[in-house]
C-alpha positions as MATLAB code, in Angstrom:
seq = 'MEKVNFTSGFILLGFSDFHYNHGSFFSTILVIYILTWTANLLLIGSIKLSPHLQTPMYFFLGNLSVVDISFSTVTVPKLLSCILHGEDSISFHGCFLQIFFFILLGTTESLLLSVMAFDRYLAICYPLRYTLIMNDKLLFMLIVGCWVAGSLHSLLHTYNVSQLAYCEDRLIPHFLCDVPPLIKLSCSSTTLEELFIFTEGSMVVTILFLFVLISYVLIARAILKMINKSSRSKAFSSCSSHLIVICLFYGTIIFIYFRPPSDYSSQYDRIVSMVYTIITPLLNPFIYSLRNQDVKQALKKLIVQCFSHS';
ca = [
      -0.007    0.120    0.049;
       0.947    3.649   -0.811;
       2.166    5.245    2.675;
       0.970    8.985    2.858;
       3.931   11.137    2.435;
       4.299   14.780    3.921;
       2.685   16.587    0.734;
      -0.148   14.326   -0.274;
      -1.997   15.009    3.446;
      -5.784   13.844    4.156;
      -9.097   14.625    3.258;
     -11.770   15.811    5.976;
     -15.045   14.380    5.250;
     -16.923   16.692    7.316;
     -20.710   16.061    7.010;
     -20.870   15.124    3.379;
     -22.377   11.956    4.359;
     -25.270   13.658    6.338;
     -28.561   14.778    4.681;
     -28.934   18.594    5.401;
     -29.561   21.957    4.034;
     -25.853   22.980    3.530;
     -26.946   26.790    3.701;
     -28.765   26.990    7.068;
     -25.997   24.957    8.617;
     -23.005   27.094    7.232;
     -25.071   30.205    8.519;
     -25.772   28.713   11.913;
     -22.088   27.473   12.653;
     -21.048   31.134   11.539;
     -23.516   32.709   13.761;
     -22.290   30.874   16.858;
     -18.711   31.473   15.784;
     -19.370   35.155   15.834;
     -21.378   34.782   19.006;
     -18.711   32.986   20.688;
     -16.205   35.588   19.762;
     -18.514   38.084   21.066;
     -19.557   36.751   24.308;
     -16.102   35.821   25.173;
     -14.503   39.236   24.313;
     -17.349   41.208   26.245;
     -16.665   39.046   29.513;
     -12.624   39.372   29.212;
     -13.286   43.273   28.612;
     -15.678   43.394   31.370;
     -13.263   41.488   33.889;
     -10.276   43.889   32.907;
     -12.298   46.836   33.219;
     -14.431   46.538   36.409;
     -12.534   46.849   39.764;
     -15.218   44.370   41.213;
     -13.871   41.634   39.043;
      -9.920   41.746   39.742;
     -10.250   38.703   41.724;
      -8.669   35.218   41.078;
     -11.922   33.580   40.206;
     -12.550   36.089   37.315;
      -8.929   36.146   36.503;
      -9.136   32.316   35.868;
     -12.552   33.046   34.118;
     -10.937   35.399   31.560;
      -8.245   32.708   31.017;
     -10.811   30.290   30.447;
     -12.427   33.093   27.829;
      -9.351   33.021   25.974;
      -9.073   28.935   25.833;
     -12.597   29.178   24.704;
     -12.021   31.639   21.640;
      -9.162   29.612   20.776;
     -10.507   26.286   20.797;
     -13.626   27.424   18.688;
     -11.000   29.214   16.365;
      -8.886   25.764   15.855;
     -12.132   23.896   14.734;
     -14.968   26.250   13.421;
     -13.252   27.628    9.987;
     -12.129   24.073    8.765;
     -15.741   22.912    9.642;
     -17.016   25.774    7.678;
     -14.829   25.018    4.742;
     -16.046   21.442    4.730;
     -19.633   22.642    4.599;
     -18.875   24.610    1.595;
     -17.060   22.290   -0.206;
     -18.544   18.922    1.151;
     -15.128   17.528    1.828;
     -11.948   19.287    2.639;
      -8.027   18.703    1.994;
      -5.842   19.138    4.841;
      -1.792   19.083    4.751;
       0.114   16.499    6.677;
       1.627   19.187    8.775;
      -1.593   21.053    8.890;
      -3.784   18.096   10.301;
      -0.976   17.324   13.031;
      -0.705   20.860   13.844;
      -4.344   20.934   14.383;
      -4.284   18.089   16.624;
      -1.440   19.660   19.006;
      -3.612   22.876   19.449;
      -6.931   20.728   19.673;
      -5.423   18.693   22.584;
      -3.429   21.623   24.011;
      -6.586   23.763   24.615;
      -8.867   20.700   25.661;
      -6.216   19.748   28.139;
      -5.581   23.341   29.306;
      -9.241   23.776   29.618;
      -9.641   20.832   32.012;
      -6.869   22.043   34.015;
      -8.093   25.380   34.182;
     -11.623   24.029   35.391;
      -9.588   22.046   38.217;
      -7.882   25.221   39.322;
     -11.237   26.992   39.427;
     -12.408   24.144   41.518;
      -9.411   24.524   44.187;
     -10.048   28.566   43.836;
     -13.497   27.994   44.994;
     -12.846   25.716   47.918;
     -10.341   28.378   49.365;
     -12.626   31.034   49.177;
     -15.545   28.965   50.929;
     -13.378   26.732   53.149;
     -10.561   28.995   54.145;
     -12.229   32.532   53.500;
      -9.987   34.702   56.125;
      -6.592   33.284   54.931;
      -7.885   33.051   50.921;
      -6.213   36.543   49.935;
      -2.903   35.391   51.534;
      -2.990   31.829   50.073;
      -4.214   32.850   46.254;
      -1.941   35.696   45.943;
      -0.320   36.965   42.479;
       2.510   34.659   42.556;
       0.228   31.460   42.896;
      -1.926   32.904   40.233;
       0.887   33.085   37.848;
       2.302   29.766   38.688;
      -1.281   28.124   38.147;
      -1.714   29.595   34.826;
       1.590   29.168   33.402;
       1.237   25.497   34.686;
      -2.002   24.984   33.159;
      -0.599   26.053   29.512;
       3.098   24.190   30.090;
       1.293   20.943   31.150;
      -1.156   21.079   28.287;
       1.731   21.498   25.935;
       3.704   18.686   26.898;
       0.516   16.615   27.091;
      -0.359   17.675   23.661;
       2.995   16.891   22.138;
       2.859   13.731   23.448;
      -0.036   12.671   22.138;
       0.647   14.511   18.685;
       3.992   13.020   18.257;
       2.828    9.235   19.122;
       0.030    9.656   16.555;
       2.471   11.220   13.769;
       4.667    8.240   13.769;
       2.107    5.811   12.533;
       1.944    4.720    8.832;
      -1.026    6.041    7.187;
      -1.594    4.426    3.334;
      -4.015    4.826    0.800;
      -6.969    5.638    2.616;
      -6.922    9.433    3.452;
     -10.349    9.888    3.981;
     -10.847   11.152    8.093;
     -14.608   10.713    8.905;
     -14.414   13.936   10.875;
     -14.471   17.933   10.588;
     -11.097   17.994   12.365;
      -8.139   15.857   12.370;
      -8.511   14.145   15.902;
      -6.476   11.184   17.447;
      -9.280    8.338   17.330;
      -9.861    8.961   13.521;
      -6.659    8.817   12.607;
      -5.965    5.623   14.617;
      -8.410    4.032   12.932;
      -6.760    5.289    9.555;
      -3.383    3.778    9.956;
      -2.309    0.832    8.251;
       0.104    0.092   10.683;
      -0.314   -2.176   14.287;
      -1.715    0.635   16.714;
      -2.090   -1.560   19.998;
       0.649    0.105   21.719;
      -0.387    3.377   20.588;
      -4.296    2.880   21.393;
      -3.069    1.557   24.939;
      -0.735    4.340   26.126;
      -3.395    6.894   24.797;
      -6.188    5.250   26.793;
      -4.191    4.427   29.496;
      -2.310    7.966   30.157;
      -5.299   10.000   28.886;
      -7.818    8.372   31.176;
      -5.272    8.618   33.776;
      -4.909   12.383   33.217;
      -8.975   12.790   32.890;
      -9.519   10.730   35.994;
      -7.110   12.450   38.302;
      -8.528   15.570   37.257;
     -12.164   14.728   37.628;
     -11.367   13.206   41.074;
      -9.588   16.420   42.228;
     -12.874   18.506   40.944;
     -14.939   16.074   42.688;
     -13.178   15.945   46.358;
     -13.355   19.827   45.965;
     -16.863   20.025   45.728;
     -17.533   17.401   48.365;
     -15.298   19.385   50.771;
     -16.884   22.874   49.289;
     -20.281   21.121   49.833;
     -19.757   20.216   53.410;
     -18.314   23.576   54.242;
     -21.545   25.390   52.732;
     -24.145   22.919   54.752;
     -22.159   24.113   57.967;
     -22.703   27.685   57.116;
     -25.529   29.047   59.809;
     -26.494   32.308   57.504;
     -28.985   31.335   54.774;
     -27.948   34.224   52.738;
     -23.855   33.035   53.006;
     -24.967   29.656   52.089;
     -26.894   31.021   48.944;
     -24.223   33.179   47.975;
     -21.619   30.533   48.186;
     -23.915   27.723   46.428;
     -24.065   30.744   43.615;
     -20.761   31.132   42.892;
     -19.931   27.504   42.412;
     -22.999   26.368   40.513;
     -21.962   27.850   37.020;
     -18.653   26.349   37.522;
     -20.514   23.229   38.338;
     -22.955   23.179   35.019;
     -19.792   23.844   32.619;
     -17.736   21.141   34.434;
     -20.641   18.593   33.601;
     -20.984   19.873   30.055;
     -17.335   19.527   29.523;
     -16.558   16.072   31.207;
     -19.935   14.506   29.867;
     -19.194   14.680   26.171;
     -15.204   14.291   26.781;
     -16.075   10.731   28.590;
     -18.669    9.838   25.811;
     -16.119   10.416   22.994;
     -12.927    9.006   24.293;
     -13.629    6.543   27.287;
     -15.946    4.187   25.888;
     -15.341    0.414   24.006;
     -13.915    0.596   20.747;
     -17.069   -1.576   19.683;
     -19.276    1.401   20.364;
     -17.546    3.681   18.003;
     -19.475    5.710   15.523;
     -17.806    8.489   13.539;
     -21.451   10.137   12.947;
     -22.151   10.612   16.584;
     -18.795   11.395   17.400;
     -19.279   14.618   14.988;
     -22.274   15.246   16.485;
     -21.103   14.899   20.347;
     -17.837   16.675   18.999;
     -19.351   19.993   17.950;
     -20.871   20.214   21.614;
     -17.768   20.723   23.240;
     -15.973   22.323   20.524;
     -18.394   24.635   19.019;
     -21.326   24.823   21.851;
     -19.432   24.752   24.928;
     -17.289   27.908   24.027;
     -20.573   29.781   23.380;
     -22.459   28.834   26.264;
     -19.747   29.235   28.852;
     -19.629   32.877   29.065;
     -23.347   33.156   29.254;
     -23.682   30.254   31.926;
     -21.272   32.690   34.134;
     -22.850   35.891   33.147;
     -26.512   34.698   33.500;
     -25.687   33.513   37.156;
     -23.613   36.257   38.535;
     -24.771   39.394   39.299;
     -21.440   40.837   39.524;
     -20.447   39.986   35.727;
     -24.163   41.192   34.823;
     -23.348   44.539   36.201;
     -20.131   44.934   34.719;
     -21.255   43.859   31.067;
     -23.941   46.264   31.376;
     -21.425   49.010   32.163;
     -19.152   48.128   29.196;
     -22.101   47.984   26.821;
     -23.103   51.478   27.748;
     -19.643   52.639   27.487;
     -19.388   51.089   23.989;
     -22.283   52.928   22.633;
     -21.848   55.945   24.292;
     -18.315   56.356   22.752;
     -19.573   55.142   19.282;
];
């Protein structure tokens, strides 16, 4: 069989095997992409300009918005191209570059969600020592740690998949380059790569998920011990948005990457992938904004300032 070289690349199937209205689908995805940029930029602007939002929680939230914008940008433009052309080619280097940033941003978001859970744990369980513990130095170290760890994790997986042999069949049944469909496409033995990806990937996700779970068990215990009802309500409100985002993020990740190979379906995977690559980056700023009065007020001030200057 002819091995794919560095110039032949791959072909993304997109949704060409689905029956749908191309114009309506293209317009919907484009609107979602524009709204994602707008909503996240408004949230970042509100956090930057409002003195009330200059806290560690909103600093992490601003970084999460940067990740969401980047995550959407890595996937949506290629999806729009696939919708326009039915199928779309991508170079060998371009495919693995997309995989690198896709895994990097997904891992960084997972790490950020864990750090945000840790921040809420400190704020609720140790309120008097919170500002001393969560200082500027620790904030910087946590953010840099998320990006560095995400980069190393992504580099490891991208390198392993790029070393596989890819032969005549260059058709990827997806709208983006991702690890599972590329492993399916390889004509070499992938047993060791699949074992490594599953064990290392599941270990990382499990550790982060357990960290978040334990943090919220301790948070829930601390909230239930509060005597004042208004304090309990405020503490729960500061955590509820984060919990919704975590459930949405981990639910789709577990469905895609941690199920038996016999249950693999490229059509279902493409639909579910749209949730965490396209829908989640749009929903995150709305979830945090709609359930947070401080963010609502800051957004109103920012919008009023924008219109007054125009």
